[in-house]
N, C-alpha and C positions, 0 to 999 in steps of 0.2 A: 504494498500501501505508499509505503513512503516513496519509493520509483514514482510508482501512478500520479501521487500526489504533486511530486517534483514535475512529473510531466505536464499536468494539469495546471500550474502555475509557469509556466516555460509557456503556454501555450495563452492562457491572459494577455503575459506580455509581448507576443508575439502580434494580438489583436490590439495592443494597447491606441498605437494611432489612430486606428480604424476606429475603435469604441471613442476614442474621445471625440474624433472626429463627428460620429452619429451623436453623441449626448451634446453635441455643441452645435450641430444644426437644430435639434430638437429644441434647445434652451431658447435658441436665437430667432425660433421662428412657434411660437407659443401659441397652439390652438384651443380653444373650450373643449368640453366635454359632448363626444358625439362628433367632432367636427375635425378630428385631429388625421386627416387624411395625410398631408405629409409625413405624421412621425410615422403612421403604419406601413407608408410604403418604403420609406428608410429602412424601417425595422425589418418589412417582412422580405424586404430586397436584401438584406445583409444575410438573414438566415436561410435563405434559398440559395444564395449564392455559396451557403457553408454545407450543403447538402443535405436541409430540413425541407420536410415535405411541406405543403404551405393549404392550410383552409383558411380561406378570407371568406370575411362576414358571418361568421359563425354567429348560431342563435339568432339571428336575422336580425343584429347589428351591423352596420356598414363598417364601421372600424373595429369592430374585435375580430380576431384571428387566434389560430391555433398555428404552430410551426411545431412537428414530431420528426423525431433523429430515432431509431431502432424499431422495434416488433414488441408486442406482447405485453404480459404485464412481468415486474411491478413498472407502473408509470407514475414517474416522478414529474410534476408542473413547477416550474417555478414562472410567478406570474410578473408579467409589466404593466406599468402605468406608463403615460405618458400626455394627459391634459393637463391645461394650465388654470391658474388662477385668471379671475377677471381683472384685467389693466395690471396685476402685479404679476404675470406670466409664471415663469416656472420657481414660484416663492417657495414651493413646498418639495422642488428637487425632483421632479418624476422623470426629469430625462437624466439622471442619475438610475433610477431604479430602471428603467429602459435598458440602458446601456448595460450594467449591470446584470441584468437576464439575458439579453441578447450574447453576451461575454462566457456567462458561468454555463450554459447551454452547448455553445463552440465548444469550449473546453472540456466539457463531460464525453465527448463523442467516445474516446477511448475509455473509459468505464462502461460504455454500453457495448460496446465493440467486445472485452473484455467479460463482461458478466450477465449481459443478455438486459433483456426488459427492455424499458425508451425513457426517454426524457423529452420534454414538451415544454416550450414558451408558450403561453397563453395572455394573450395581447386582450386587456381590458380597459376600455375607455372608463370615460367619466367618473372616477371615484369621487370628487371633489364636491359635486352636487349630485350627481343622478344615481350614484351607484350601480354603474356599470354590472358589478362582480355580481349584484343581490339578481338583476336581471337575466345573466348566465347560468348563474346556479338554478333561479326556477325554470328553468329552460332546457335544463339539465347539462350546461356544459362543463360539468364536475362528475360527471355520475360515472365516470373509467379512470378517476384520480385516486393514485394509492397516498400521497401525499402532497401536500403543495406548500411551497415558500417563498417568499421574496425577501429584501432588505429594503429600508425606507432611510435616508438621510436625515440626520438630526444634529445635534450637539453634544452626543455624548455616545459610547459604545453600549449599547446595550442588547441581550440574547435574549429577553420576552420585554414585554411591554403589556402595558393594560390599555382596552379602547372603550369606550361608552356606547351601550348601545343609544340610539337616536331615531329620533323621526321629525320629520318637519311636518308644521299644521301652518295654512293659510285662511286669513281669518279677513271677512268684509262686513262693514257696517253700512249699512244703508239708512238713509236718514230724509231731511226736506229741507230743500235751498230755502233762504228767504234772504231777505236784505237786514244785515246784521245790526244796524243802526233801526230803520225806520220801521218793522216789522220782526222784531227778533222773537217774539212770542209763538210767530209761525212758521217757524224752524224747527228743525230735529237735528241737532248737532252730530252728525258720525263720527268727528272727531272727539268732541268730550266722551265718546264711548268707547273710542281706544285710546283714549288716556286714561280713565276708570279703569280698563284693562290692565294696563301697564301697572296702577297702583294695585291694582289685586294680586299681579301675578310677583311684583315684588313681597307683598304679605305673606303669598303663598312659601315664598322662597324659605321663610323661617323655620318651616315644618315639613322641608323635606330631608332626606337623607342625605347625607356625607358624600360627596360625588356627582350629586344628579345638580344637570342644571338645566336651565330655561331663558333662553335670551330668544331677540326679537329684532325685527327693525319694522319703521313704519314705512309703507313704500306710497300711500297716497295717503296726504292729511289737507284736501281743500286743493280751491284754484285760488281762492284772493279772499283779503283779511276783511273785507267785506259783505262778502258771503256766507252763511252759516254753512258749515261745509256738509252737503248732502250724502258723500262717499266718505269711506279712509278703507284702507286696507294695510295689514303688515303678513310678516310670516316670520314665525317662530322655531323654533329647533328645540325638543326637550331629548334630557338625557338623562340616563342614570347607569349604575356598574351592570345591572342585570336586565334579562330581556323582560323578567316578570316584574319589577319595579316600574319599568317604562311603561307597563301595560297599565299598571296601578295610578302610576299618576296623571295620564290622559285623559280620564275624566275629569280631575279635577283642575285641569289648566284648562279644559273645553268652559268649564263651573265660573272662572274669571269672566269669560268674553259674555257668556248668557245674564250674570250678573249685571253687568255695563250697559246689557240691551234692555233689560229691565228697568232698570233706572233711568236712562234715557229717552228709551222709547223708539230707537235706534232697532231696524230689522238687524239678523247677524245673520251670516253664511260664514260654514268654514269646512275647510276639507284636510283634510291626513294626506300626504304625500302616499302616494302605494308603495315606494321603498320605504323599508325602515332599516337599518344599521345593525348590526347586531352587535352584542358585546364579542373581544376578540377571546378566543381559547387557545393557550401556548400550550404544543405539547411539549412537555421538558426533555422526553427524550431528545428529541430533534434540536430544540435548543441547544442540550449539550454538546450535542456534535458539533453544529455548530461553530459554538464557543470554544470548542478545541482548536476546530480548524481555524479559527481565529489565533488563536494563541501560537498554533502552527507558523502564522504570518508574523507575529509577534506584535498584534493587538490585544490588552489584556482588557476582557470584556466582562461586567459581572451580567450575573444572570438576572439583577433586577436592581430597581433602584426607587427607593420608596419617594424620593423628591423630582421623580419625571412627571411630568404635565401632561397629558395626553388628552387625547380628543375623542372623534369619531373613525373607523374605518369599514367600505364593505369587505375587507379581509374579515372581518369579523364574520360574516356568514359564512365565508367559505370554510372558517374553522370551527362550524359547527355541523360540516359535512364529512369533512377529510382531516387527519392530521394536519396542524398547519402551525408555520412559526413567522415571526413579522419583526424580525432585529433591526436593532437601528446604528449605523454607522457614522461615525462622528466626520463631519466634513466644515465645520466653523467653534468657532468659541461659542461658552457656554452664557454669553450674554446676548447672544443673536438669537431673536425672536422668529421660528418658523411663519410661514404667509407674509414676510416681510420683504421690502426691498434689500437689505442687508443678506437676507439667505438666498434670495435670487441669485445675487453676485456671487456667493459661496458656491452654488452649483453649477457654477463655472468656471470658478477656479482648481486650480494646482490642489488642492485641499480635496474639491471635490474627485476629481480624477482621480486621485491615487484611494479615495473611499471610494470610488466605483469597481477601480479595480483589485480592488480588498475585498470587496463583494462578492465579485465574480469567483475570484480565487475560492472564497471560504465555501459560497454556494456548490461550486461544481464539486468540491470537494465533500461537501457533503452527500451528494447522489451520489458519488464514488463508494461513499461507506455504507449508504444504504444499498446499494445492487450489491455488494461483496458479501453483506451478512443477511441471509433471508431470517437468522434469528432475532436481528438486530431492527428489521423491520417490523416481525411480527411482534417485537415487543412495543414498536411506536404504535400498533394496531392496539392492543393490547390495552393499554394506556386512556388510547381515545375513545375504546368501548365501557371503560369503567367513568367515563364521563370526569376524568381529569382535566 
């Protein structure tokens, strides 16, 4: 295995210039969810040129794909993300995720040739807003996968992470317009209803479990200061440490808006998004393998960090279907915030490039570990089936 792992690291180094160019092109051409046509063309072209079989537009998503090498089981999936954030571009570093996934899959080919099985890159669009992996999962895109892995850039090396279950709520209030000075008594103020709702949400926050989050923005608050607003709209996200508590929170949040509707006389309409992000299950057997391979590369990676901040990811949904890991690799100092211009710059930096290459090496080595040892793969599956 040591000889094979040396071969894997050499393969990534030989790819380093191409992977850096691939990552940089994605970074310099940010595309929003479900519009990532350039990123997908570059990724699939690279993988196809390295002997991978391509299935484009999987699960009826134009910018989703599956690139496979090898035959039969076990099937180890490496997931790629490549969507950007509105106005901020790749401030979450998805160009790093994409480059690492492609490089790892290509570097893992000798392990497939030696031990059998297959490796695939599953291109998953629209992680940031629309939950592309949730749609792929619901349409059977992970049904034949034995394990799933990806690496996310961050500000510290970390083998496991937490991710909150999350669901988006869109709300609207409908009132009645009137002249705000001449006949205010004839109006029904939809903006007042929304402001009351925010106040009610603030009160609810005192009485929810640690780790749960409720946050939102007003997307429509009226047209002019001398008109009683006849319409208001907002988008909220409700998060919780586990799926069960998220379901418990949802009606309490809606009650905040219902009460405001009663108080103001405005009519409420609300809709929960069809996509719900699940909490993340870390397969510790897989995580320890990845951590060991990072140590082989000279990176000290703790299993967990109680101070690590976390949000939500559609990788959580995948982790409830197959054994999964979602480690972090540092590409920026700890004071740099994700979803910031500074992090977007880090994703195109030398540190970002090194993080991508190390992630590719460790992912490919973890693929090799799994394929070389059916007993190890069985241990991964047993842990998952125990619900750990």
